[in-house]
N, C-alpha and C positions, 0 to 999 in steps of 0.2 A: 504494500500500500504506500502510496506517495505521501511524503511529509508536506506540510504547508510551507510555501516559500514566500519570501518577502513580496515578490511580484503578484502574489495571490491576494494581497491585502490592500484595501483602499483606505484613504484617510477617514477619520471618524465623522467628518461632516458629510462626505459622500455616502458613507455607510448609513448615517442617519436618514439621508434622502431615500436610499434604496431599501432600507430595512423593512418598510411595510410590505414590500413585494417579496423580499428574500426570506423573511421570518417564517411565513407559512410553509414555504418549500423546505426549510430546514426542520421544522417541527414534523413534517411528513416523513423526512428521512430518519429522524430520531425515533419516531413512534415504534416501528418494528424492532428497534435496537434496544428497547427497554424490556427487561425481563425481571419479574418479581417472584421470589420464593420466600414466603413468610415475611419477616422483617428485613429481608435483604433485597435490594434492588440493584441490578447490574445494568449500567448504561454502556453499551458497546460503542466505541468511538471510531470515527473514520476521518478522512481528510476534510469532508464537508462540515462535520460537526465540530471539529477542532478549529477550522477557519472561522466558523460562526462564533466560537468562544473567544477567539482572539479579537474579532471585530467588536464583540460586545464589551470586552474589557477595555478596549481603546475608547469606545463610546462613553462608557460609564466613568472611566478615570481620565478622559480627555488626553489620552496619550498621543504625542505628536513627534517626539524625538525618535530618530531611526534606531538608536541603540536600545531604547525602551521598547519599541515595537519588536525588534529582533529578540529581546529578552522574553516577551510574551510568546512569540512564535516558538522559540526554543523550549520554553516551559511546557506549553500545551502540546507540542509535538511529541513529548514523552508519553502522551496518552495513546498515541498511535502505535499499534503493534508492529514489530519487525516482520521480516519474511516468515510466513507460516504461522504468525501469531495474531491473536485478537487482543486489542488494547481496550481496557475498561475503566470506568469509575464505579466503585462499589459503594453503595450507600447503606448504612445500617440505620433503619428507620424505626426507632422506638420513641413514641410520642412523649411519654411521661419522663421528665428530666431525671428524677431519682432512679427510676428503673433503667433508663438509658445509661446512666453513670455506672450502675452495678453491672449491667451487661457488658459494657466496654471493658471493664476490669476482668470479668469472668470469661470473655470470649477472645482473649489474646491468642489463642490457638486457631482462630478463624482462618488466618492465611493458609494454614496447612490443611484445612478441612473443607474449604469452598472449592467446588470443582465444576468443570464442564464435562459432560458425558458425550462421547463420540458414538457413532452408529454401531460400532462393534462392541460397545459396553465399556471401553477404556475410559477411565476417569483421569482428567488432566487438571492438576492443581496449578494455581497461578504463581507468578513471580512478583513478589511484593517489594516495595521500597521499605527497607527496615526502619527508616526514619519515621514511619507512620505508627510505630508502636514505641512508646516511651513511658517511663515512670509506671510500668506495670499496667498500662492502659492503651487500648486500641483507639485509633482515631475513628470517628464515625464516617469519615470519607476516606476511602482507600483507592490508590491507583494500582491497577493489577494488569499484567500481561499474561495471557494464557498461550503457551506454546503448543498449539493444536496440530502442528505439522501440516497446515493447509487443509485439514479436515474440518468439515462443518459440524459443530456440536448439535445434538438433538435434545439435550436437557441440561439444566443447571441445578446444582444442589449443594447441600452442606450437611455434613455428619459431624456434629459437635455436641458434646455433653450439654443437654438442655435445648438443643436446636437441631432437629433432624427434618430437613425440608428438601423437596425435589419438585421441579417444574419442567414439564415437557415444553419444548419450544414449538411454537406454531409453524406452519409452513411459511408464512410471511416472515417470521423471525429467521428461520433457517435460510430462506432465500436472500434476505438482507446480508446475513453473515457470509453466505456463499459469495456474494458480490464483493464484499470487503476482502475476502481471501484471494480473489481472482487476480 
């Protein structure tokens, strides 16, 4: 999958002008790339979704300097998987603040227990950024790459003490991920 390049990005004023037309297109791209299993939501990222994130950060923060724009591109490009990988943002969605605090401490093994399941039943766990677990607590937002070897997953799940969930991917979700892996 191609990374976002500087020439793919427009200035924030131009983005503000085209955003009403571009935003619905991106939301349609994001829709089949959102998979939920219990309190875990995985957002599969691709070049279009990352470009959108960069543009939105530039708009919100009024970023204009080339070095700052490149920093945003470099940061968000980390969300795109490498060859044969799917890059994701994993959200741990527990509404109650106290319960969320407890779960984030109890679920520090989540990185080793969250998986994508391939058609042959193989479970692929993700590659996490170790900086997202500190002080004995998991961050509620994780950036994870799944090295699926170019194979399209058919399910997502987690086998963790106190959290055992699995969700079959729909055909639309599988097709979107197939496109991202092509």
